[in-house]
C-alpha positions as CSV (number, residue, x, y, z in Angstrom):
1,M,66.0,9.1,-62.8
2,V,64.4,12.4,-64.2
3,A,61.5,12.8,-62.3
4,A,59.9,16.2,-64.8
5,C,58.9,16.4,-68.2
6,A,61.1,18.0,-70.6
7,L,58.0,19.7,-72.3
8,A,55.8,22.2,-72.0
9,V,56.4,25.9,-71.3
10,A,59.7,27.4,-70.1
11,P,59.8,28.4,-66.3
12,Y,60.2,32.1,-65.6
13,P,61.0,34.6,-66.9
14,A,61.5,34.1,-70.1
15,V,58.6,33.2,-72.7
16,A,58.5,33.1,-76.9
17,G,55.1,35.9,-78.1
18,R,53.9,36.8,-81.0
19,R,56.2,39.9,-82.0
20,P,56.8,42.0,-85.4
21,T,59.5,40.9,-87.9
22,D,63.1,42.7,-87.5
23,A,62.7,45.2,-89.7
24,A,66.3,43.8,-91.3
25,T,64.1,40.2,-91.9
26,P,62.1,40.6,-94.1
27,P,59.1,38.4,-93.8
28,G,59.6,36.1,-97.1
29,A,63.5,35.1,-95.8
30,L,62.0,32.2,-94.4
31,Q,60.3,30.8,-97.2
32,H,63.5,31.8,-99.6
33,A,65.3,29.7,-97.4
34,F,63.4,26.7,-97.4
35,S,63.6,27.3,-101.3
36,S,67.1,28.0,-101.7
37,A,68.2,24.9,-99.5
38,A,65.7,22.6,-101.3
39,R,67.4,23.2,-104.7
40,E,70.8,23.4,-103.1
41,F,70.4,19.6,-102.0
42,H,67.9,18.2,-104.3
43,V,65.2,18.0,-101.6
44,P,61.9,18.6,-103.1
45,E,60.7,21.4,-101.0
46,S,57.5,20.8,-100.0
47,V,59.7,17.9,-98.4
48,L,61.6,20.0,-96.6
49,L,58.5,22.7,-95.8
50,A,56.5,19.4,-94.4
51,V,59.4,18.1,-92.4
52,S,59.4,21.3,-90.4
53,Y,56.3,22.3,-90.4
54,N,55.6,19.0,-88.4
55,E,58.6,19.6,-86.2
56,S,58.2,22.9,-85.3
57,L,55.0,24.9,-86.9
58,W,58.1,26.8,-88.8
59,E,58.8,28.5,-85.4
60,S,62.5,29.0,-84.6
61,H,62.1,29.5,-80.8
62,T,64.8,32.1,-81.1
63,G,67.6,29.9,-81.4
64,S,66.7,28.4,-77.8
65,S,66.4,24.4,-77.5
66,T,62.7,22.5,-77.3
67,S,63.2,18.9,-75.9
68,G,66.9,18.7,-77.0
69,G,65.7,20.0,-80.8
70,Y,66.7,23.5,-82.2
71,G,65.3,25.8,-85.2
72,V,62.8,25.2,-87.4
73,M,63.7,22.0,-88.4
74,H,63.6,20.5,-84.8
75,L,67.5,19.4,-85.4
76,V,67.6,17.2,-82.4
77,D,71.0,17.4,-80.0
78,L,70.4,14.7,-77.7
79,G,70.5,11.0,-78.2
80,H,70.5,9.1,-81.2
81,D,69.2,9.1,-84.7
82,S,66.9,6.1,-85.5
83,S,69.6,3.7,-86.7
84,G,71.5,4.0,-83.4
85,G,73.9,6.8,-85.3
86,P,74.7,10.4,-84.0
87,A,71.6,12.7,-83.4
88,A,71.0,15.0,-86.2
89,L,73.0,17.9,-85.6
90,P,76.5,17.1,-85.2
91,V,75.9,15.2,-88.2
92,A,74.0,18.1,-89.9
93,A,76.9,20.4,-88.9
94,A,79.5,18.3,-90.4
95,L,77.9,18.0,-93.7
96,L,78.0,22.1,-93.7
97,G,81.3,22.1,-92.2
98,A,79.7,24.5,-89.8
99,P,79.8,24.9,-85.9
100,A,76.7,23.3,-84.5
101,E,75.8,26.8,-82.3
102,Q,75.1,28.3,-85.6
103,L,72.8,25.8,-86.9
104,R,71.1,26.2,-83.5
105,T,70.4,30.1,-83.7
106,D,70.6,30.9,-87.3
107,P,67.1,29.9,-89.4
108,V,69.0,29.7,-92.7
109,R,71.6,27.4,-91.5
110,N,69.3,25.3,-89.6
111,V,67.2,24.7,-93.1
112,R,69.9,24.1,-94.9
113,G,71.7,21.2,-92.5
114,A,68.4,19.7,-92.0
115,A,68.1,19.7,-96.1
116,A,71.6,17.8,-96.3
117,L,71.0,15.4,-93.8
118,L,67.5,14.2,-95.2
119,A,69.6,14.6,-99.0
120,R,72.1,12.0,-97.0
121,Y,69.1,10.1,-95.5
122,E,67.6,9.3,-99.3
123,R,70.5,8.4,-100.8
124,E,71.5,6.0,-98.1
125,S,67.8,4.2,-98.5
126,M,67.4,5.1,-102.0
127,G,70.4,5.5,-103.7
128,A,69.5,8.7,-105.3
129,L,67.7,11.9,-105.0
130,P,64.7,11.4,-106.8
131,S,61.8,15.2,-107.5
132,D,59.4,12.5,-106.9
133,A,58.1,13.9,-102.9
134,G,56.7,10.6,-102.7
135,L,59.4,8.8,-103.2
136,W,61.4,10.3,-100.0
137,Y,59.2,8.2,-97.3
138,A,62.1,6.2,-96.0
139,A,64.3,9.6,-95.2
140,V,61.0,11.6,-93.6
141,A,60.8,8.5,-91.3
142,R,64.8,8.2,-90.5
143,Y,64.1,11.8,-89.4
144,S,61.7,11.0,-87.1
145,G,64.5,9.9,-85.1
146,S,62.3,7.1,-83.6
147,P,63.8,3.6,-83.1
148,D,60.7,2.5,-83.7
149,V,58.9,1.7,-86.5
150,T,55.7,2.5,-85.4
151,G,56.6,6.0,-84.2
152,A,58.9,6.3,-87.5
153,R,55.6,6.1,-89.4
154,V,52.8,8.1,-87.2
155,F,55.6,11.0,-88.3
156,A,56.1,10.4,-91.9
157,D,52.6,9.9,-92.6
158,D,51.8,13.4,-91.0
159,V,54.1,14.2,-93.0
160,Y,53.1,13.3,-96.1
161,R,49.6,14.1,-94.9
162,T,50.5,17.8,-94.5
163,I,52.2,18.0,-98.0
164,R,48.8,16.3,-99.6
165,T,46.9,18.6,-97.6
166,G,49.0,22.0,-97.6
167,A,49.6,24.5,-94.9
168,A,50.3,28.5,-94.3
169,R,51.0,30.6,-91.0
170,T,52.9,33.8,-90.2
171,T,55.0,32.5,-87.4
172,A,55.9,34.7,-83.9
173,A,59.0,36.3,-85.9
174,G,56.2,37.7,-88.4
175,Q,57.3,34.9,-91.2
176,A,54.9,34.1,-93.8
177,V,55.2,30.6,-94.7
178,R,53.2,28.7,-97.2
179,L,53.2,25.1,-98.5
180,A,50.8,24.5,-101.1
181,G,48.9,21.2,-101.0
182,D,49.6,18.8,-103.7
183,P,46.9,15.9,-103.6
184,A,48.6,13.6,-106.3
185,V,52.1,12.5,-103.6
186,R,51.8,9.1,-103.3
187,P,54.1,8.1,-100.8
188,D,55.9,5.4,-101.4
189,T,55.2,3.9,-97.2
190,A,56.7,0.1,-97.9
191,A,60.1,2.2,-98.3
192,I,60.3,2.1,-94.7
193,G,61.0,-1.5,-94.0
194,R,64.9,-0.2,-95.5
195,L,65.6,1.1,-92.5
196,H,65.1,-2.1,-90.6
197,L,63.4,-0.3,-87.7
198,Q,62.6,-2.5,-84.9
199,D,59.2,-3.2,-84.2
200,S,57.5,-3.1,-80.6
201,Q,54.2,-4.3,-80.9
202,P,52.8,-1.8,-78.4
203,E,49.8,-3.0,-76.2
204,P,46.7,-1.9,-77.0
205,A,45.9,1.4,-76.3
206,E,44.1,2.4,-73.1
207,C,41.7,4.6,-74.2
208,P,37.4,4.2,-75.0
209,E,35.8,2.6,-77.6
210,D,34.7,5.8,-78.8
211,L,37.8,7.6,-79.2
212,D,40.3,7.7,-82.1
213,C,43.2,6.8,-80.0
214,D,46.6,4.5,-81.2
215,P,50.0,3.3,-79.1
216,V,53.6,4.8,-80.1
217,P,55.3,3.2,-76.8
218,A,58.1,6.6,-75.2
219,A,61.5,5.0,-74.7
220,H,62.6,3.1,-71.9
221,A,66.0,2.3,-72.7
222,Q,69.1,3.9,-71.7
223,A,70.3,7.2,-72.6
224,S,74.2,5.8,-72.2
225,P,75.2,2.8,-73.2
226,T,76.9,1.9,-70.3
227,D,74.9,3.3,-67.6
228,T,71.9,2.3,-66.5
229,V,70.7,5.3,-64.3
230,T,71.0,7.4,-66.9
231,Y,67.7,6.5,-68.8
232,G,64.6,7.5,-70.2
233,N,61.9,8.2,-70.2
234,Y,59.4,6.6,-67.5
235,D,59.4,3.8,-64.7
236,T,57.9,0.9,-64.7
237,A,55.1,0.7,-61.7
238,D,51.8,-1.8,-61.6
239,R,49.7,0.9,-60.9
240,P,47.3,0.9,-58.6
241,G,48.1,-2.4,-57.4
242,D,51.3,-2.1,-56.2
243,G,49.8,0.8,-53.8
244,N,50.6,3.4,-56.2
245,T,47.2,4.5,-56.0
246,I,46.3,6.8,-59.3
247,R,44.6,9.9,-57.5
248,T,45.1,13.3,-60.0
249,I,45.3,13.6,-63.9
250,V,47.3,16.6,-64.8
251,I,46.6,18.4,-67.9
252,H,49.4,19.8,-69.9
253,D,50.1,21.8,-73.1
254,T,53.1,20.4,-75.4
255,E,55.3,23.5,-76.5
256,L,56.0,21.4,-79.7
257,P,54.0,20.0,-82.3
258,Y,52.7,17.2,-82.1
259,D,54.9,15.1,-84.2
260,A,58.0,16.5,-82.5
261,T,56.6,15.5,-78.8
262,L,55.7,12.1,-80.0
263,Q,59.4,12.1,-81.2
264,A,60.6,13.5,-78.0
265,F,59.3,10.9,-76.3
266,Q,60.6,8.4,-78.1
267,N,64.3,9.9,-77.2
268,P,65.8,8.3,-74.2
269,A,67.8,11.4,-73.7
270,T,65.0,13.6,-73.7
271,G,64.1,12.7,-69.7
272,G,60.5,13.3,-70.3
273,S,57.5,11.5,-71.2
274,S,53.5,11.3,-71.1
275,H,50.7,8.7,-71.0
276,Y,48.7,10.3,-73.9
277,V,49.1,13.2,-76.2
278,V,45.7,14.7,-77.6
279,R,46.2,16.3,-81.1
280,S,44.9,20.2,-81.6
281,S,43.7,19.3,-85.4
282,D,41.5,16.2,-85.0
283,G,41.3,15.4,-81.4
284,H,43.7,12.1,-82.1
285,V,45.0,10.6,-79.0
286,T,48.5,8.6,-79.0
287,Q,49.5,6.8,-75.6
288,M,53.1,6.4,-75.1
289,V,53.2,5.2,-71.6
290,P,50.9,2.7,-70.5
291,T,48.5,3.8,-66.9
292,R,50.3,1.1,-64.9
293,D,53.9,3.2,-65.1
294,V,54.7,6.4,-63.6
295,A,55.7,8.6,-66.2
296,W,58.1,11.7,-66.0
297,H,55.5,14.5,-66.1
298,A,55.1,17.0,-63.4
299,G,58.5,17.8,-62.0
300,N,57.2,16.4,-58.9
301,W,58.1,12.8,-58.3
302,Y,55.6,12.3,-55.5
303,V,52.6,13.5,-58.0
304,N,54.2,11.4,-60.8
305,A,53.7,8.2,-59.1
306,H,50.0,9.0,-58.0
307,A,48.9,10.8,-61.4
308,I,48.2,10.6,-65.3
309,G,49.6,13.1,-67.2
310,I,47.7,14.0,-70.5
311,E,50.1,16.5,-73.0
312,H,47.6,18.2,-75.5
313,E,49.1,20.1,-78.8
314,G,49.5,23.5,-78.2
315,F,51.7,26.4,-77.1
316,A,50.3,28.7,-73.7
317,V,51.0,31.9,-75.2
318,E,48.7,31.2,-78.6
319,G,46.2,28.6,-76.3
320,A,42.6,29.6,-78.2
321,T,44.8,28.8,-81.4
322,W,45.6,25.3,-80.1
323,Y,42.7,24.3,-77.8
324,T,40.1,23.4,-80.0
325,E,36.3,21.9,-79.6
326,V,37.7,18.7,-81.1
327,L,41.0,18.7,-78.1
328,Y,38.3,19.2,-75.2
329,R,35.9,16.7,-76.3
330,S,38.5,14.3,-77.1
331,S,40.4,14.8,-74.0
332,A,37.4,15.0,-71.9
333,R,36.3,11.7,-73.4
334,L,39.6,10.2,-72.4
335,V,39.2,11.6,-68.8
336,R,35.7,10.0,-68.1
337,Y,37.1,6.7,-69.1
338,L,40.3,7.4,-66.4
339,A,38.2,8.8,-63.9
340,R,35.7,6.0,-63.8
341,R,38.3,3.3,-64.1
342,F,40.4,4.8,-61.5
343,D,38.0,6.0,-59.1
344,I,39.1,9.6,-59.5
345,P,36.9,12.2,-58.3
346,L,35.8,14.9,-61.6
347,D,36.8,17.9,-59.6
348,R,39.2,20.3,-60.1
349,E,40.8,19.0,-57.0
350,H,41.5,16.0,-58.8
351,I,41.6,17.3,-62.0
352,I,45.0,19.8,-62.4
353,G,46.6,21.9,-64.5
354,H,50.4,21.5,-64.3
355,D,50.7,24.7,-63.3
356,E,48.8,23.9,-59.9
357,V,51.7,20.9,-59.7
358,P,53.9,22.3,-56.4
359,G,57.8,22.7,-56.4
360,P,58.9,19.4,-54.7
361,T,61.8,21.5,-52.8
362,Q,62.1,25.2,-52.8
363,D,65.0,25.5,-54.7
364,Q,62.8,24.2,-57.6
365,V,59.8,26.4,-57.0
366,A,60.7,29.1,-59.5
367,G,61.8,26.4,-62.6
368,M,58.5,24.6,-62.3
369,H,56.2,24.8,-65.8
370,W,52.9,27.0,-66.0
371,D,51.6,24.9,-68.9
372,P,48.5,24.8,-69.9
373,G,48.5,28.4,-69.2
374,P,45.8,31.1,-68.9
375,F,43.9,30.7,-72.1
376,W,42.8,26.9,-71.2
377,D,38.9,27.5,-70.7
378,W,38.5,25.3,-67.5
379,D,34.5,25.8,-67.5
380,H,34.3,24.5,-70.6
381,Y,36.4,21.6,-69.9
382,M,34.6,20.7,-66.5
383,E,31.2,20.4,-68.0
384,L,32.5,18.5,-71.0
385,L,33.7,16.0,-67.8
386,G,30.0,16.2,-66.7
387,A,31.0,18.2,-63.6
388,P,30.2,21.7,-64.4
389,M,31.1,24.2,-61.6
390,G,28.5,26.5,-61.9
391,A,28.7,30.1,-62.9
392,P,27.9,32.7,-60.1
393,L,25.6,36.0,-60.8
394,G,27.4,37.6,-63.2
395,A,29.1,41.2,-62.1
396,R,26.9,44.0,-64.6
397,E,23.5,41.5,-63.3
398,A,24.8,41.6,-59.8
399,V,25.2,45.0,-59.7
400,T,22.0,46.2,-61.4
401,S,19.7,43.9,-59.8
402,G,21.3,45.0,-56.1
403,A,21.6,41.3,-55.7
404,R,25.2,41.6,-53.8
405,H,25.7,38.2,-51.9
406,L,29.6,38.8,-50.8
407,P,31.7,36.5,-49.3
408,E,31.9,36.3,-45.1
409,P,35.3,36.2,-43.9
410,G,36.4,32.2,-43.1
411,A,33.5,31.4,-45.8
412,T,34.8,29.0,-49.2
413,V,34.6,30.5,-52.4
414,V,35.4,28.8,-55.7
415,I,37.3,31.0,-58.6
416,S,34.6,31.1,-60.8
417,P,35.1,34.2,-63.2
418,G,33.6,33.3,-65.9
419,F,35.4,32.6,-69.9
420,A,33.9,34.2,-72.3
421,G,34.0,37.7,-70.6
422,N,37.3,37.4,-68.7
423,T,40.0,39.9,-70.1
424,P,42.5,40.7,-67.9
425,P,45.8,42.2,-69.3
426,V,48.2,39.6,-70.3
427,T,52.3,40.3,-71.1
428,S,54.3,38.0,-73.0
429,C,58.1,38.5,-73.0
430,D,61.0,37.1,-75.5
431,P,64.6,38.1,-75.1
432,S,63.7,40.8,-77.1
433,G,61.7,42.8,-74.9
434,C,57.6,42.5,-74.2
435,E,54.2,43.4,-74.9
436,Q,51.0,43.2,-73.8
437,L,48.9,40.3,-75.8
438,P,45.4,41.1,-77.4
439,A,42.4,41.1,-74.8
440,Q,41.1,37.4,-74.6
441,P,38.9,35.0,-72.4
442,S,41.2,33.8,-69.6
443,N,40.6,31.7,-66.6
444,F,42.4,33.3,-63.4
445,V,42.0,36.7,-61.2
446,A,44.6,39.0,-60.4
447,L,45.5,38.9,-56.9
448,H,46.8,42.2,-55.5
449,T,48.4,43.2,-52.0
450,A,45.6,45.1,-50.7
451,P,42.1,46.0,-51.8
452,S,43.2,48.5,-54.3
453,P,43.4,48.4,-58.2
454,D,46.6,50.5,-56.9
455,A,47.9,48.0,-54.6
456,P,51.0,45.9,-56.2
457,L,50.4,42.7,-57.5
458,L,50.9,40.0,-55.1
459,S,54.5,38.9,-55.6
460,E,55.8,35.0,-55.4
461,P,59.0,35.0,-53.6
462,A,60.9,32.6,-55.5
463,L,59.9,34.1,-58.7
464,H,60.8,37.7,-57.3
465,P,63.8,37.1,-55.3
466,D,64.3,40.8,-55.3
467,G,61.1,41.4,-53.2
468,S,59.3,43.4,-57.0
469,P,55.9,43.4,-57.6
470,G,54.4,40.4,-59.2
471,T,53.8,41.2,-63.0
472,T,51.0,40.4,-65.7
473,K,53.3,38.3,-67.5
474,I,52.1,35.2,-68.5
475,N,54.3,33.3,-66.8
476,D,54.2,35.5,-63.5
477,W,51.5,32.5,-61.8
478,G,52.2,33.9,-58.2
479,D,50.2,36.5,-58.4
480,T,47.0,34.6,-59.6
481,A,44.2,32.2,-58.6
482,V,42.8,30.2,-61.1
483,T,39.1,28.9,-62.1
484,G,38.2,26.0,-59.8
485,Q,40.7,26.9,-57.3
486,S,39.3,27.1,-53.7
487,F,40.3,29.4,-51.2
488,V,38.8,30.4,-47.8
489,V,38.2,34.1,-47.2
490,A,40.5,36.7,-45.1
491,G,38.3,39.4,-45.4
492,Q,36.0,41.7,-47.6
493,D,36.1,45.1,-48.9
494,G,33.8,47.1,-50.5
495,D,34.0,45.1,-54.0
496,W,37.0,43.3,-53.1
497,T,38.0,39.8,-51.6
498,G,40.5,38.6,-49.4
499,I,41.8,35.4,-49.3
500,W,44.3,33.2,-47.5
501,Y,47.3,32.5,-50.3
502,G,50.6,31.3,-50.0
503,G,50.7,32.1,-46.5
504,R,49.4,35.8,-47.1
505,E,46.5,37.5,-47.7
506,A,45.7,38.3,-51.4
507,W,42.8,40.7,-52.7
508,F,40.7,40.4,-55.9
509,E,38.0,42.5,-57.3
510,N,34.9,40.9,-57.0
511,P,31.8,43.2,-57.4
512,G,28.6,41.6,-56.6
513,A,30.9,38.2,-56.0
514,A,30.5,37.8,-59.6
515,L,34.2,36.4,-60.1
516,T,33.5,33.8,-57.5
517,A,31.0,30.8,-56.3
518,T,30.3,30.4,-52.4
519,V,30.6,26.9,-51.3
520,H,30.2,24.2,-48.2
521,R,33.5,22.6,-48.4
522,D,33.4,19.8,-46.2
523,L,37.2,20.4,-44.9
524,T,39.5,22.9,-43.9
525,V,42.5,23.4,-42.2
526,T,44.2,26.3,-39.8
527,P,46.9,25.3,-37.3
528,R,46.9,23.6,-34.5
529,E,48.7,25.6,-32.2
530,D,49.8,29.5,-32.0
531,A,52.8,28.9,-34.6
532,P,53.3,28.6,-38.0
533,V,53.1,25.7,-39.8
534,A,55.4,23.9,-42.5
535,V,54.3,23.3,-45.5
536,Y,55.7,20.6,-48.2
537,G,55.8,20.3,-51.9
538,R,55.7,16.3,-51.5
539,A,54.3,13.7,-49.0
540,Y,57.2,11.6,-48.2
541,P,57.6,9.5,-45.3
542,E,59.7,10.0,-42.1
543,A,63.5,8.7,-42.1
544,G,62.5,5.2,-39.9
545,A,60.3,4.5,-42.7
546,F,63.2,3.6,-45.1
547,P,64.9,0.2,-45.3
548,P,68.7,-0.1,-45.4
549,E,69.0,-0.4,-48.7
550,I,66.7,2.8,-50.0
551,P,68.1,6.3,-49.0
552,S,65.6,8.0,-47.1
553,Q,64.5,11.1,-48.8
554,T,64.6,14.5,-46.7
555,V,61.3,16.2,-45.8
556,T,62.1,19.4,-46.4
557,P,59.7,21.9,-46.0
558,L,59.0,25.0,-48.3
559,D,59.8,28.9,-47.4
560,A,56.1,29.0,-47.1
561,T,54.2,28.9,-44.5
562,I,50.6,29.2,-43.3
563,Q,50.2,31.4,-40.3
564,P,48.0,31.2,-36.9
565,G,44.7,32.3,-37.9
566,Q,45.0,31.4,-41.6
567,A,42.5,28.4,-43.1
568,Y,43.2,26.4,-46.3
569,V,40.7,24.0,-48.1
570,A,41.9,20.7,-47.9
571,E,41.0,16.8,-49.1
572,A,41.0,13.6,-46.9
573,P,44.4,12.8,-45.6
574,V,46.9,10.9,-47.8
575,A,49.5,8.2,-46.0
576,S,52.8,9.3,-47.3
577,D,55.0,7.5,-49.3
578,Y,57.9,6.9,-52.2
579,Y,58.1,4.9,-55.2
580,R,62.1,4.1,-55.4
581,F,63.1,3.4,-58.9
582,R,66.9,4.5,-60.2
583,T,67.9,2.2,-63.0
584,V,66.4,1.2,-66.0
585,D,66.3,-2.5,-65.6
586,G,65.3,-2.0,-62.2
587,S,68.8,-4.0,-60.8
588,A,69.4,-1.6,-58.0
589,P,68.7,-1.9,-54.8
590,G,65.6,-1.6,-53.3
591,D,63.9,-1.1,-57.4
592,G,60.5,-1.1,-57.4
593,T,59.7,-0.6,-53.4
594,L,57.1,1.5,-52.4
595,V,58.1,3.2,-49.2
596,R,55.1,3.7,-47.0
597,G,54.8,5.9,-43.7
598,Q,53.2,6.6,-40.6
599,T,53.4,10.0,-41.4
600,R,50.0,11.2,-43.3
601,Y,49.5,14.8,-45.1
602,Y,47.2,17.1,-45.9
603,P,46.6,17.7,-49.4
604,I,45.6,21.7,-49.5
605,E,44.8,24.9,-52.2
606,F,47.6,26.7,-50.9
607,N,48.4,29.2,-53.9
608,H,48.6,29.2,-57.3
609,R,49.6,25.3,-56.5
610,R,48.8,22.8,-54.8
611,A,50.8,21.5,-51.1
612,F,50.8,19.2,-48.5
613,V,50.5,19.6,-44.9
614,K,51.0,17.1,-42.1
615,V,48.0,16.2,-40.5
616,D,49.7,16.4,-36.8
617,D,50.5,20.3,-37.6
618,V,46.9,21.6,-38.0
619,R,43.5,21.3,-36.9
620,P,40.6,20.6,-39.7
621,A,37.6,22.0,-39.6
622,R,34.3,20.6,-41.5
623,R,31.0,21.9,-42.2
624,G,28.8,22.5,-39.3
625,D,31.6,22.7,-36.8
């Protein structure tokens, strides 16, 4: 069983950014590769271009794997194809007579391999290679890799929508690619019957009536024909009736186009899923996992058991491009519906980003994902949820009017820099180097070690084990606090506010309290004794709570601690529990059991991420105490 989602942005430190074209690679080289491969393998060029666009947006991702797929054609090297045969990448490599590694890293070979594969699929389904693009529907559907007719049809329909409307963009590597639209193309949709795909008859989507929403089931199947422990991509449950209370909604981005995301979740070897996926272009929502079941999306099994995950089509480094108004509105409509249904408060303690999910154990902290990233507009999103956070007095107005309501030590503040006018430096890196992204609205404040712009940025030890300072890299989450997060004030020095953050003082420039809103939180916690308090990444039961058939889960604290005198914003205590599931069919002893413990935990705002402390280790303080 895998409790982490294979999608979302890469862990620290490698992040793809928009970089100039290599001088040795003309900006039209990729377009030429599509044209040449289409002629060589007798595939309509529009089909080849549209398949690639829906798989990768013509991005190669520098040859790295994205949910098991490689290159601009997203050639998958995991699991099986839709007919149960070998995965696409090794078959394409064999058709070219080239090593698979070359298809992973060489865009030209990647396109040629995919063209050869599409031609093979077309011959096997249609017996010929017609020039009419509309007659390639079955081959395109099979290329999706989905064993399910619904998933294959969704992919093929989107490809043909692209063929009819056209597309054009410049890739991160500077390659200009264009597909001229042809409204006259009519896909032969009946040809999908030749593939003999399974008809899953998915349940109706759990969505509000006024939302464009459909069901496409994620894979719940063995990835190994002989091993029931190796499977994907979620676990069955009966939430909340089985005791797994749904308390949190986690906001993700896909780091893949919409169709490729659906394809990944339908591949049991991917090892990841989410309950919903929201498309950028029109806000269309697809449900892939029933809310009663536990999707593998957050990278933290305890969080997964108590959360619903929503993926948003997009790439964090290009967030503003992908996070469209229609995407925000559809997502907010969905979240409002889910919050009403499961009694989830509409606040930033319960509507969180994937970047706020704690690492379950210390060795997993560095690999935690950081989506939806700094360009997600939390201010606007919470307004759409009907729960605006309240903008503080603007910096210029505060200073010129002399209104300086500076937060005092012990007060609770909400990070609220305002989105549109907040443009801190953000750097993006890939294997060829780093560059500062253009100034753009962002959702965070940068944290320093002291109240001075010359002081180093705060260093997260899991990301900087050598002790080097924090950076402005987009995925260096350890020196940032995000809109809506709440902290207790540690000090005030001129225009600088200090907060208790990850066991230390962290400082950010806050002229006229313009980047915060002072609030009256009901609950904060501080160490009960004059000694450090352990902090945990999950709220698991004590060893004695586990029955003999279920191995106990080690309750291991993270390295950081809460020091005496520090205080952190907390929620109401939660009971410790562990949901056991180890096999695809629930056949292992104890599968489907919720182990409940006597230990209780406070969820707290700890650093950029949330954490848990044992109730017995801390002293609560409420408003007015």
